[in-house]
C-alpha positions, 0 to 999 in steps of 0.5 A: 471485529473492527480491527479485522475490517480496517486491516483488510481495507489496508490490504485491499488498498495495497492490492488496488495500488498494485493494480494501478502500478502494474496494469493501468495506462500511463494516463491513469498512472499520471492522474493517480500519482500526480506525475506528468504523463510524459514521465509515466509513458517512459519505459523506465518509469513503467518498469519502476511502477511494475516493480513497486506494484509487486511490493504493494501487492505482496504487502496486501496479500501477506496481510490477508494471508496472515489472517488465515495462517497466524492466530492470536497475539502473533497475528496482531504482532504480524499485522503491527509489523506490516502496518509499521512498514507501510507507515514508514514507506508512506511517510517517506513517499509523502515527502518525496513523491506526493502528499496524497500518499499520506491520506491514501496509505499512511492514514489508513495504516495508522488507524489500523495500527492504533486499533491493534493496540 
């Protein structure tokens, strides 16, 4: 039961990230991602954020949908695969964007992954 709760928190977190990336104001995005507001106001940055938002939202929705679509050991395998993907992307993001990603994305995904073992 704990594993379901933690994995769903990871999924909801990614939907929240999607909302920030796709719909937040440039000022909110600048605060959330430790970026200069001048950068987040640029059209190219807004398009890039929206594109990233689609990916984060898809991850969150896929994790949630898999709970109803897949059962047993296969469900755990699907979750592990998605959580590993999140951890790899978060690791890279922490090195290239902001270390905050390690706390917001990597750590919850790692905890969820360990609970699936």
